FITISE-175998 format. One record per residue: residue in one letter; x, y, z of N, C-alpha, C, O in turn. Coordinates in steps of 0.2 Angstrom, whole numbers, plus 5000, padded with zeros to 4 digits. Each point is the difference from the previous one (the first is absolute). Layout:
# residues N
aXYZXYZXYZXYZ ...
***
This chain:
# residues 639
m439251425438500450064999500250004993500149944997 l499850125000500250004993500750024998500350055003 r500049904994500750014998500050034993499749974995 f500850075004500150034993500749974998500550015003 f499549964991500649984997500250044995499750004994 l500850045006500250054995500549974995500549975003 r499450034992500449974995500450054996499750054998 p500949945000500350064996499750014994499849954996 t500150115002499750014994500650034995500650005002 k499250014992500550024995500350075002500650014999 d499050045004500250065002500550005006500550035000 r499349925005500550005006500649974998500650035002 r499549924993500649984998500450054996500650005001 s499150054996500450054996500350055005500550024999 i499149995007500250055005500749975003500450045001 s499549905001500649965003500650014996500650015002 a499349974991500650004996500350074999500650015000 l499050045001500350074999500450025007500550034999 d499249955007500450015006500749975000500450035002 y499649914996500649964999500550044996500650005001 k499250024993500450044995500350065003500650024999 l499050025005500250065003500549995006500550035000 v499449915004500549995005500749984997500550025002 k499549944993500649984996500450054997500650015001 q499050044997500350064997500350045006500650044999 a499149965006500350045006500649975003500550045002 q499649904997500649965003500650024996500550005003 n499550014991500550024995500649955001500650025001 g499349914999500649955001499849965006499650015003 g500949944998499949965005500250025007499849985005 l500750074995500350035006499750075001499950044995 p500049985012499850075001500550054998500649995001 s499250074997500550054998500250045006499749995006 p500850054994500350035006499450055003500050015006 a499650024989499550045002499549965004499750035005 q500149914993499549965003500349985007499650005005 i501149984995500249985007500050065005499949995006 k500250074991500050065004499350015003500050025006 y499549974991499350015002499949945005499550005004 l500849944995499949945004500150025007499649985005 f501050064997500250015007499550055003499950005006 r499650034990499550045003499449965003499750035005 f500349914993499449965002500249955005499649975004 l501150024997500349965005500050035007500250065001 s499749905004500150025007500750005002500449974996 t499850065010500750005002500249935001500649994998 k499049975005500249935001500149964994500549974999 e499150054996500049964993500750034997500349964996 k499850105004500650034997500749975003500449984997 n499650015010500649975003500149934998500549984999 f498949985001500049944997500349994993500449964999 f499450094997500250004993500750015000500449964996 f499950095007500750015000500449955003500649984997 l499249995008500449945003500049944995500549974999 f499050024998500049944995500450024994500449964998 f499650105000500450034994500749995002500449974996 f499950065009500749995002500249935002500649994998 t499049985005500249935001500149964994500549964999 a499150054996500049974993500750024997500349964997 i499850105003500650034997500749975003500449984997 f499650025010500549975004500149934998500649975000 g498949995000500049934999500349994993500449954999 a499450094996500249994993500850015000500449974997 l499850095006500750015000500449955004500649984998 s499149995007500449955004500149944996500549975000 l499050014996500049944996500550014995500449964998 f499650104999500550024995500750005002500549974997 g499650055010500750005003500249935001500649994999 v499049975003500249935002500249974993500449965000 f499250054995500149974993500750024998500449964997 v499750115003500750034998500549975004500649984997 s499450025010500549975004500249934999500649985001 k498949984997500249934998500349994993500349954999 h499650104997500350004993500550044998500350004995 i499950055010500650054999500450005006499849995006 s500950014993500550005005500550064999500150024994 l500250005011500550055000500749974999500249965005 v500250054990500649964999500650054999499850064998 p500849925003500650054999500050024993499849964995 a500450105004500150034993500750024999500350025005 e500049994989500650024999500150085001499550034999 g501049995003500250075000500250025007500049975005 g500250104995500250035007500750005001500449964997 e499850085008500750005002500149995007499650035004 y500849924998500149985007500750035002500550004996 s499550035010500650035002500249985007499649985004 e501150014997500249975007500650045002500450024996 a499749995010500650045003500549945002499849955003 l500850064995500649965001500550045004500150064998 i500249915007500650035004500649984997500249955000 g500250104997500649994997500150034993499550034998 q501049954998500150024993500149944996500449955002 p499450054992500149944995500750014998500250064998 k500249895001500750004997500149954995500250024994 y499649925007500149954995499349965000499949955003 i499750074992499449964999500149944995499850004994 n500749965009500349954996500049945004500350005005 p499449944993500049945004500749985003500049975006 i500550044990500649975003500450055005500449985003 y499350084998500250045006499550025005500250025005 a499249974993499450035004500049975007499750035005 s500649914997499949975006500350055006499949985006 i500650064992500350055005499650065002500250045004 n499249974993499650065001499349985000499849984994 d499850045011499349985000499650034994499649974997 v500650105002499650034995500149974993499649994996 d501149995003500149974993499749935000499749984994 q500349995011499649935000499350014998499749964997 d500050095006499250014999499950014993499649974997 l500850085000499950024993500249944995499749994995 a500849985007500349944995499549945000499949974995 s499750025011499549955000499450014996499749964998 l500250115000499450014996500250014993499549994996 t501150025002500250014993500349944997500149994994 y500149965010500449944998499649935002499750005005 s500449954991499749945002500649955000500450004996 g499549955009500549955001499749934997499549994998 l500949965003499849934998499549985005499549964998 f500550065008499549985005499850075004500350055000 r499149945003499850065005499649975005499849945000 f500150105005499649985006499350034999500050064999 n499549905001499350034999499750035006500450015005 d499050014995499750045005500049965007500050035005 n500049904995500149965006500749985002500149965004 q500450084992500749995001500249934999500449975004 i499350004991500249934998500450014993499750034996 l500849935004500450014994499749974994499749945001 e500350094993499749984994500350024994500450055001 p499649924993500350024994499850074998499450015001 d501050034997499850064997500150004992499649984997 i501050045001500149994993500249924998500149984994 a500149985012500149934999499349974998499550015003 e500549944993499449964998500049945004499549985003 s501149994998500049945004500849995002500450034997 f499749925007500749985002500049935003499549975002 s501150014998500249935002500650005004500550044998 i499649925007500649995004500349945000499649955000 s501050044999500449944999499949965007499950035005 t500349904994499949965006500550025005499949995006 d500750044992500550025005499950075003500450025004 t499050014994499850075002500550054998500150055004 k500449944991500550054999499850034993500350064999 s499349914997499850044993499350015000499649975002 y500350094995499350034999499950024993500350044997 l499249925000499950024993499350045000499549975002 i500650094995499450045000499850024993500450024996 k499049975002499750024994499650075000499750015005 i500550034991499750075000499450014996500049964994 k499550085008499450014996500250034994500450054999 t499349934995500050044994499550065000499549995003 g500750064993499550065000500250055005499650055000 v500849945005500250055005500450054996500549994997 k499350085004500450054997500250055005499750015006 f500850034993500250065004499650064998499649994996 a500550065008499650064999500150034993499550044998 d501049954999500150034993499849954995500250014994 n499449945007499749954996500549954997499949974995 q500750025008500549954998499949945004499850005006 p500249944991499949945003500549985005500650025000 l499249955006500549975005500149934999499549964999 t501150025000500249934999500649985005500150035004 a500149914994500549975005500750045000500350005005 n499850044989500650045000500050055005500550025003 d498950014998499950055005500149985008500350035004 v499549914997500149965006500749995001500350025006 v500049954990500849985000500450075001500450005004 y499450054992500450065001499950035007500550035002 t498949975001499950035006500449975005500350035004 f499749904997500449975005500850004998500449995005 d499850014989500750024999500250065003500550015002 l499150044997500150075003500149995007500550035003 i499049945000500149995008500649975002500350025005 q500049934991500649975002500650034998500549985002 n499450074994500650044997500350045006499750055002 p500949945000500450045005500050084998499950045005 e500149984989500050074998499450035002500050065001 v499449914998499450025002499950025007499650055002 a500749915002499950015008499350005002499850045004 s499849914994499449995002499949975007500449955002 p499250085003500049975007499749935000500049965005 l499750024989499749934999500549954998499949945000 s500750084999500549954997500249945005500149954997 a499950065009500149955005499549955000500149945001 a499250084997499549955000500149954994499749955000 f500650074995500149964994500749984998500249984995 h500250035011500749984999500049924998499849965004 g500650024991500149944998499449964997500049954998 v499550095000499449984997500150014992500250054998 k499749894998500150004993499450014997499549975001 v500450084994499450024997500149994992500550034998 e499149934999500149994993499350004996499549985003 k500650044991499450004996499949934997500549974997 i498950005003499949934997499750014993500149964996 s499450095004499750014994499750075000500250045005 e499549994990499750075000499650015006500050065003 f499749895000499650025006500149955006499549985004 e501150004996500249955006500750025003500450014996 v499649995010500750015003500149955006499549975003 k501150024999500249955005500450035005500550034998 f499449965008500450035006500349935003499749965002 t501050044999500349955003500450025006500450044999 l499549935007500350025006500649965002499949944998 k500650085005500549965002499749955006500249945000 e499450095004499749965006499350015000499850064998 p499849895004499350025001499850065004500450015005 f499150024994499850065004499350015000499750024995 a500049965010499349995001499650064998499549994996 p500650075006499650064998500250034993499950064999 f500549914997500250034994499550034995500150064998 l499349915002499550034995499850075003499850044996 d500249975010499850075003500550054997499750064999 s500949925000500550054997499850024993500350054997 l499349915000499950014992499450054999499750014995 t500150035011499550054999500350074997499750054999 v501049955001500350064997499850024993499949954996 g500050115003499750024994500549994994500650005001 i499249994993500449984994500150074996499550034998 l501149985000500250064996500049994993500149944998 p499750114998500049994993500750004997500350065000 e499949894997500750004997500150054995500650035000 h498949984996500150054994500150075002500250044996 i499649985011500250065002500650015004500450044999 w499749915006500650005004500649984997500650025002 s499449944993500649974997500450054997500649994998 e499150075000500450064997500450035005500450054998 i499649945008500350035006500549955003499949955001 s500850085000500549955002499849995008499750045003 p500549904999499849985007500350055005499650015005 n501050024994500250045005499650075000500250055004 g499449964991499750064999499250005001499750055000 i500149895003499349995001499750045005499550035000 r500949985005499850055006499850074998499750035003 l500749994992499950074997499450014995499950064998 a499849895000499650004994499350035002499849995006 k499950054990499450045001499449955001499550015003 n500649934994499549955001499849985007499549975001 n501050045003499949985007499450045003499749985005 l500250084992499450045003499450004994499550045002 q500649934993499549994995499949934998500249984994 p499549985010500049934999499549984995499550034998 a500749924998499649974995500049925000500449974996 g499250015009500049925001499449974997499750034995 a500149925007499449964998499550005005499649965000 g500450095005499550005005499450034998499950034995 p499649985010499450034998500050084999499550024997 w501050015005500150074999500750024997500449965000 q499650094996500650034997500150075002499650045002 f501049984997500250075001499650054996499949994994 g499950065010499650064997500450065000500250024994 k499950015012500450065000500350015007499849975005 i500750074995500450025006500050075001500150044996 i499749995010500050075002500650015005500049975006 k500450084993500550025005499950075002499850044997 d500549975009500050075002500650044998500449974996 a499750095006500550044998500749985002500550014997 t499549955008500749975003500149934997500649975001 g499050014994500149934997499749945004500149954998 r499650075008499749955004499449974996499650054997 i500249895003499449974997499450015004500049985006 d499550064991499450015004499549954999499749985004 s500349994990499549954998500149964994500450034995 i499449915004500149964994499349974999499649985004 t500250034990499349974997500149944996500450004995 l499349955007500049944996499349994996499550015003 n500549974991499449994996499949934999500549965000 r498950024999499849934999500449974993500050044995 n500349905006500349974994499549974996499749955002 e500150074992499549984996500249934997499649974997 y501150015004500249944997500149955005500349944999 y499450075007500149955006499749944998499450004997 f500949945005499849944997499449975004499749954998 k500150085008499549975004499450055000500150054996 n499449945008499550055000500250075001500450015005 k499450044992500350075001499750035006499449995001 p501050055003499750035006499450054998500050024994 f499649995011499450054999500350075000499850044996 i500749975009500250075000500550014995500449964998 r499550104999500550024994500650035002500549994996 n499550055009500750035002500150005007499650005004 l501049994998500350005007500550065001500450004996 r499450045009500550055001500349995007499650005005 f501050004996500449995006500350075002500550024996 k499450015010500350065002500549985005499849955005 f500850084995500549985005500150055005500050064999 f500149925007500150045006500649985004500249945000 d500150115004500649985004499849975006500449965003 e499050055000499849985006499349995001499650024996 y500249945009499349995000499550065002499450004998 g500950045005499650065002499650044994499450015000 s501050004995499750044994499649954996499550024997 a500749915003499649954996499350005004499549994996 i500550015010499349995004499650064999499450004999 e500950065000499650064999499750004993499550024998 a500949954997499849994993499449955000499550014996 l500549945008499549965000499350035003499549994998 k500650055008499550035003499650054995499450005000 s501050044996499850054995499749964994499850044995 q500349905004499849964995500450024993499749994995 n500950035006500450014995500349934997500349994995 v499749965009500149934999499549955002499650025005 d500349934992499549955002500249955006499649985004 t501050014996500349945004500750025003500450034997 l499749945009500650005004500149945003499549985004 s501049984995500149945003500650005006500450055000 f499649905004500450005006500150065004500550025001 i498950005001500050065004500249995007499849955003 p500650095000500349995006499449995005499550035000 n500749935006499449995005499850075003499450005001 y501050045000499850065004499650044995499550045003 a500649964991499650044995499349974998499550035000 s500549905000499449964998499450015006499450004998 l500950015008499550015005499650075000499550015002 k500950044995499750074999499650014993499750045000 l500549914996499750014993499349975000499949944997 n499650105005499349975000499650044995499750055002 n500349934992499750044995499449964997500149944998 k499350095002499449964997500149994993499649964998 n500850074998500149984993500549944999500149994994 l500249985011500549954999499749935003499750005005 n500649954991499949935003500749985002500550024997 f499549945009500749985002500149935000499549965001 f501150024997500149934999500649985004500550045001 d499549905003500649985004500449964995499849954997 l500950075002500449964996500549965005500350035004 r499749914994500549955004500449964995499849974996 f500950035005500449964996500649985005500050025005 p500349934992500549965005500650055002500650004997 e499350045007500550055003500049995008499549995003 y501150014999500150005008500550055002500550014996 t499450025010500450055003500349965006499749975004 a501050044996500449975005500650045003500150054997 l500149935008500650035003500649964999500049945002 f500550084993500549954998500750025005500250065000 f500049895003500650015004500749994996500149954997 n500350105004500650004996500649985005500350045003 q499849894998500549985005500750024998500450005004 t499750014990500750024998500250075001500550015003 f499050034996500150075002500050025007500350045003 q499249925001500050015007500149945004499549965000 p501150035002500249935003499549985006500049945001 f499750115003499649985005499449954998499849965004 l500050054990499549964997500149934999499649964998 k501150025002500249935000499749965006499949944999 d499950095006499749975006499349984999499650044999 s500349895000499349984999499550025005499450014999 d500949995008499550025005499850074999499450025001 l501050024997499850074998499550014995499550035001 r500649934993499550004995499349985002499550024998 l500549925006499449985003499750055004499450005000 a501050035004499750055005499750064996499550025002 l500850004993499750054996499349984997499650044999 l500449904999499349984998499549995005499450034999 k500849945007499550005005499850075003499550005003 a500950054996499850065003499550044996499850055002 l500049924992499650044995499349975000499949945000 d499650105000499349985000499850024993499850054998 k500249904997499950014993499250014999499850034995 n499849945009499350015000499850085001499650024996 y500850015008499950075002500250044994499750054998 l500949934999500250044994499550004994499950054997 s499849895002499549994994499450035002499750034995 e500049965011499350025001500050075002499550044998 t501049995006499950075002500450054996499850054998 v500949935002500450054996499850004993500150064997 l499849895000499850004993499249994999499849994994 s499850035011499350005000499749944996499550014997 g500849935005499649944997500249994993499749954997 h500750094999500249994993500649954999500450024996 a499649935009500649964999499849935004499650015004 t500749944994499949945004500749975003500550004996 p499549995010500649975003500349944997499549964998 i501150035001500349944997500649975005500250045004 d500049904994500549975004500549974996500549975002 s499450034991500549984995499950034994499550044999 p501049954996499950044993499549964996499950024994 f499849935008499549964996499350035003499849995005 l499850044990499450035002499449964999500049954996 p499550065007499349964999499949994993499950054996 g499949895002499849994993500649984996499949974994 s500750035008500649994996500249935001499949975005 l500450004990500349935001500550005006500550045000 g499549915005500450005005499750035006500350005006 y499250044994499750035006499749955004499649964998 s500550055009499749955005499750045006500450045003 p499049964998499750045006500349975007499950035005 d500349914994500349965006500750015002500349975004 l500050084992500750015001500150035007499650035003 k501049955000500250025007500050085000500350034996 k499449995009500050085001500350025006500049975006 i500450084994500350035006499650075001500050044996 t499749965010499550055002500450065004500549995002 f499150064998500250065004500149985007499549985004 n501150034999500149995007500650045003500649975000 p499350095002500650045002500349975006500650025001 s499149945003500349985006500549954998500650005002 d499349954993500449964997500650034997500649985000 a499250084996500650044997500550025005500650004998 n499150035007500550025006500449955003500650015001 t499149934999500449945003500649984996500549995002 l499350014991500649984995500550065000500649985000 l499250085000500550055000500450015007500650024999 d499149965006500450005006500649965001500450005004 k499649954991500649955000500650034999500549985003 k499550074992500750034998500050085001500550035000 w498950005001500050075000499750025007499449995002 t501050055002499950025006499550074999500150044996 r499449965009499650065000500350065003500449995005 l499550074992500350065002499450055001499650014996 q500450025010499550055001500250064997500650014998 p498950045000500250064996500650045003500450024996 e499749985010500550045003500749964999500550034999 e499549905002500549964998500350014993500650004998 y498950004998500150014992500350064999500550014996 f499350055008500350064999500750005002500450034996 t499849945009500750005003500449964995500650024998 l499249925000500449964995500150044994500649994997 r498950045000500150034994500450075001500450014995 r499650025010500450055002500849985000500450044997 n499749915006500749975000500249994993500650024998 a499049954998500249984993500150064996500550004996 l499150055005500050064996500750045002500350034995 i499849975011500650045002500649974997500550034997 k499549905002500649974997500050014993500550014997 e498949985000499950014993500250074997500350014995 l499550045009500150074998500750025002500250064999 g500249905005500650025002500150065005500450045000 i499049965004500050065005500549985006500450055002 n499549905001500549975005499949935001499549974997 k500949995006500049935001499549995006500150025005 p499449944993499549985005500349955005500449964999 t499450055007500249965006499449975003499450024998 s500749945008499449985003499650055004499450005001 t501050065000499650065003500150054995500550024998 i498950014999500050054995500350065003499750035005 a500850004992500350065002499750064996500350024996 t499150005007499750054996500450075000499950044996 s500549975009500450065001500550014995500250064999 t500049894997500450014995499750024993500450014995 m498949995005499750024994499750075001499750025005 n500350024989499750065001499249994998499849954999 a499950115003499349994999499749994993499549965000 d500850064995499849994993500149934999499549974997 d501050005004500149924999499549965004499749964997 e500250065009499549975004499350004997499649955000 k500250114998499450014997499949964993499549974998 r501050034998500049974994499949935001499649974996 i500850005008499949925002499349995002499749954998 s500150095007499349995003499550014994499549965000 d500550084996499550014994500049944996499549984997 i501149995001500149954996499649945003499649964997 i500550025009499749955004499350015001499649954998 r500250115003499250015001499749994994499449985000 s500950044994499749994994499949934998499549984996 e500949975007499949934998499549975005499749954998 m500250085008499549975004499350024999499950064998 e499649895003499350024999499649985006500249955004 a499350094997499649995007499749945000499849975005 d500050004989499649945000500449935001499849954999 q500950065002500449945001500250005007500350045003 p499449905000500149995007500749995003500250015005 f500249954990500749985002500349984994499750004994 y501049995006500449994995500449935001499949975006 r500550014989500449945001500750014998500150044995 r500449925008500750004998500249935001499849965004 d500850024992500349945001500650005005500050055003 k500349904997500650005005500550054999500450015004 d499750014989500550054998499750075000500350044997 n499149975006499750065001499850034993499950064999 n500049904996499750024994499250005001499749965002 i500050104996499350015000499649964995500350004994 l499249975008499649964995499650054996499550035003 q500649994991499650054996500049974993500549984997 l498950035000499949994993499750054996499650045003 n500649964990499750064996499549964995500349954996 i499150085003499649974995500050044994499950065000 t500349924994500050034994499449994996499849944999 t499950114998499449984996499850064995500450055001 a499149944995499950054995499650065004499649995005 d500450074992499750065003499350004998499850054996 t499849915006499250004999499650005006500349995005 e499150034995499650015005499949935004500149995006 e499849964990499949935003500649975003500049995006 y500650014991500649985003500250045006500249975005 g499750104995500150045005499649985006500350005006 k499149994994499549985005500249945003500149995006 v500149964990500149935002500750005004500149975005 a500450074992500750005003499950035007500449985004 n499350084996499950035007499749955005500250005006 e499349964992499749965005500549945002500049985006 i500350004989500549945002500650035005500249975004 a500050094994500550035005499750015007500449995005 k499050024996499750015006500049935004500249995006 y499649964990500049935003500749985002500149975006 w500450044990500749985002500350045005500449985004 k499450094997500250045005499849975007500350015005 k499149964995499749985006500449945003499949995006 v500449984990500549945002500750025001500449965000 g499750115000500750025001500450014994500650015001 i499249994993500450014994499950074997499550024998 r501150015002500050074997499949994993500449974996 t499050065001499949994993499950074997499650045002 t500749974992500050064996499749984993500049944998 i499850114998499649994994500450044995500050065001 e500149914993500350044994499549994994500049954998 r499750105001499550004994500350044994500350055001 t499749924993500350034995499649994993499649955000 n500650094995499649994994500149934997500549975001 a498950004996500049944998500549984995500349955000 g499950104995500549984996500750005003500449964998 r499750095006500750005004500049935004500649985001 l498950005002500049945004500249944996500549965003 l499350034991500249954996500750014998500449955000 r499750114998500750014997500650005005500549984998 d499350045008500650005005499949945005500449965000 s499150055004500049955006499949934997500349955003 v499250044993499849934998500649974996500249945001 k500050104994500649984995500649985004500349954999 n499950095006500649995004499949965007500549995003 r498950004998499849965006500250045006500349975005 t499650104995500350045006499450025005499850055000 y500049905003499450015005500149955006500249944999 d499550085007500049955005499349954999500149944999 v499450105000499349974999499750044995499950065000 l499849904995499750034994499249995000499849945000 l499850115001499349994999499850014993500150054997 y499749895000499950004993499549954997499849965004 s499950054990499549964998500349964994500450034996 e499449915003500249964994499449974997499549985003 i500550024990499449974996500349944998500450004996 t499249945006500349944997499849984993500349964997 g499150075001499849984993499549945000499749985005 s500150004989499549954999500249935003499649965003 d501150034997500249935003500450025007500450055000 p499449915005500350025006500849985001500350015005 d500049974990500749985000500450055004500150064998 p500249925008500450055004500750004998500450045004 y499849934991500749994998500450075000500550015003 p499250044993500350064999500150045006500450055001 f499249945005500050045006500449965005500250045005 w499949904995500249965006500649954998500349985005 h499950014989500549964999500750035001500050064999 s500549915003500650035002500450034994500450045001 s499449944993500350024994499850074998500350044996 q499149985008499750074999500250055005499750055001 i500849945003500250045005500250074998499850055002 d500749954993500250064997499650034995499649964996 y500450115003499650034995500249984993500649994999 p498950004996499350025001499649945003499450014999 g500949945004499549965004499650035005500250065002 l499349915000499550035004500049965007499550015004 n501049964998500149975007500250055004500650015002 l499050035001500150065003500349995008500250055003 s499749894999500249985007500749974999500349995006 g500050004988500649965000499949935003500549975002 f498950004997499949945003500349944996500050004994 s500349965010500449944997499949945004500250005006 d499549954991499949935003500049954995499650004995 r500949955006500049954995499449964999499849984994 n499950005011499349965000499550044996499649984996 a500450095006499550044996500150014993499649994996 d501050025002500250004993499849944996499850004995 k500349945008499949944997499249994999499849984994 l499850045011499350004999499850054994499549984996 l500850085004499850044995500249984993499650014995 e501049965004500249974994499649954998499849994994 d500049965010499649944998499350024998499749984995 s500050085008499450024998499950034993499550004997 r501150035001500050034994500049954994499850024994 v500449925007500149954995499549955000500049954996 t499550065008499449954999499450044999499950065002 v499649914994499450034998499449975004499450025000 d500849935005499549975004499850055006500550015004 p498950024996499950055005500049975007500150035005 k499849904996500049975007500750005002500150025006 i500449964990500750005003500250075001500350015005 r499550044991500250075001499750025007500450045004 a499049954997499750025006500349975006500150045005 e500149904995500349975006500750035001500250015006 n500250004988500650045001500050075003500450025004 y499150014994499950075002499850005008500150055003 l499549904999499850005007500649995004500150035005 k500449924993500649995003500450065001500350025005 f499750024989500450064999499850055005500450045004 q498949974997499750055005500249985007500150055004 n499949894997500249985007500750025002500250025006 i500349984989500750025001500050085001500350025004 l499350014992499950085001499850015007500250055003 i499349915000499750025006500649985006500050045005 d500349914994500649995005500550054999500350025006 e499950004988500650045000499850085001500550045002 v498949984996499850075001500550054996500250045003 p499949954991500450054996499650064998500350054999 a499149955002499650064999499349995004499949945003 i499850114998499350005004499550024994500050054997 f499649905002499450014995499550035003499749975005 l500150094993499550045004499350004997499649985004 y500350034990499350004997500050004992500550024997 t498949975001499950014992499550055000499550005002 p500750064994499650065000499449994995500049964995 w499550085007499450014995500150064997500250055003 h499749964990500050064997499350024997499649964999 s500350115001499450024998500050034992500550034998 m499049964999499950034993499450045000499449975001 a500650094997499450045000499850024992500550024997 v498949965001499850014993499450045000499549995004 n500550064991499450044999499449954999500149954996 k499350065006499449964999499850004993499649964998 e500650094998499850004993500449944996499849984995 v500750005008500449944997499649945002500049985006 k499849984989499649945002500449934998500550014996 g499349945007500349934998500649995004500449954998 v499850095007500649995003499949945005499650005004 n500949954996500049955005500749975001500349964997 v500050075008500749995002500049985008499650035004 s500849924997500149985007500749985002500550035002 v499649904996500649975002500550014993499849984995 l500850045006500550014995500649965001500149985006 n500350014989500649975001500650065000500449995004 v499550064992500450064999499650064999499449994998 p500850075004499650064999499650004994499550034999 t500949964995499750014994499449954998499650014995 d500349945009499449964999499450035001499449974999 r500650095004499350035001499750024993499450015000 f501149994995499750014993499849944996499850014994 s500249935009499949944997499350004997499949984994 g499650055009499350014997499950064997499450024999 l501050035000499950064997499650014994499750044998 s500449904998499750004993499250005001499650014996 n500249975010499349995001499750065004499450005001 w501050055001499850065003499650044995500250004994 y499450045008499650044995499850075003499950005006 l500050054990499750065002499450024997499650045003 k500249934991499450014996499649945001500249955000 t499150064999499549954999499550014995500050064997 k499749895001499550004995499449955001500249955004 f499250064993499549955001500149954995500150014994 k499749935007500049944996499449965000499849985006 w499950014989499449965000500249925000500449984996 k499349995009500149935001499749954995500149945000 
***
């Protein structure tokens, strides 16, 4: 077989070089042009086109994903300065002044934001130094030496020194000023040691004394120009200038002079990290109904301590809800002085056994409360879950009442009351046989109407003592939805064991001014806030029976007084806890009050407000403890 081996010749090599040159010129660069790509799709099959697009978009998505992962690892969203936060408050500001603010919740809220004290409670409700840098306590626990931080300034850029601290507590102790805090600092000597040191000396040791030093410090250079008896009238009471994180901005009033809103601006001289939010606007409402409507329409961002009946209906997708719990208990206080019946210990115990506190908390209050058996709440010093409990037992309650109080059927009650009314109204003298013929029809009808208005269908029987006195009690309470519902349910329970029970609901202000101040009530349904320290002295020591003391039951027991006094003068928590346990056992045996529940409160916050973290509080104003960390604006930050 003949094989031909062709070897390239010079002409063939020339032709190849020319072909290569023509192809290179046609390519016009390393990448195909749009026109070339356009013609490319004419030569691709449908399957090849689908594969091309799948590959193309997968590559793009993969590149974007890788870029997103890279960015997410190196960039974060962080709080930024700016924005205005608004909150609805119920009531009117009067004295945004630390030495008066304790008598008005609105004043307390605003004063806590505009003033700083020697100490404060942080987000976890732990006491820590605020403008105080350090402190020491003498061995006898009577003297407290406190060093003040240097560089602290008031909102007007004036320095805060020991002079301002001494001035503030001198004002509190001055009788002309009439501060409600004066009793807490009675007999306390306050002296300046140096420009930034002050010393407090007590007559007797007082374990929770440091807690009382959270009161805001006033600027002496502003207030010293006003005489002590004129401080209540000063305009500065509504235009605060303290050393807190915010300062007074503006006040808006309506045509009647009522304050519609107050705006606080960020204090640029604040000695700690400045808040993210620049402005706070507080709008004031007379009642919760209009405040809730403002929250729903987003005219305000926040509403706190929403009544239980309203929180159940307030289901807004724009809101976050927080449960607020602080040391508050609701109880029935028996006034044995005003109502002699209540001196009977069996009667007081029967009233307790007749109540189902679990039902009140779980059903009447829709689970927004926890039943309690003493004024010492879970988590507080002195609380014991093993404390003796008196449970709901209406059979036992009736047995106790039957000892002194005879049961009366409704018709017997009608006859007994008819006799009494005839005598009381002077219509004729009642005899063993009622002489109805001596009464005209109008008198008969009048008496009948009075008695029937007293009787209720859900009361199966009544009770009387040997002198024919009807067993009846009146529950006095504030005119609110919660108290009203609870009082109505309590009345039902007591009626079931034969006690005629009425309810008197009154305005909260009038309740304090009249009933509480004068102790003119049989049974008072009321709440007390114990504060950061569980010290029960102000509420249960016999020295606090008369107003302005808060011993609402008029409770007096020599052994109980001794335990409370001893607990105040020791800083040993173990000794205090032992004393408090003994004290609680006395309360259980004596039953001067019925401890019902500790309520939960709701706080609704617009979801645009970030960084909110509130739960357990010592006092209502503690919800603002972390307000400096709340924010409305955000920004990206490279890690």
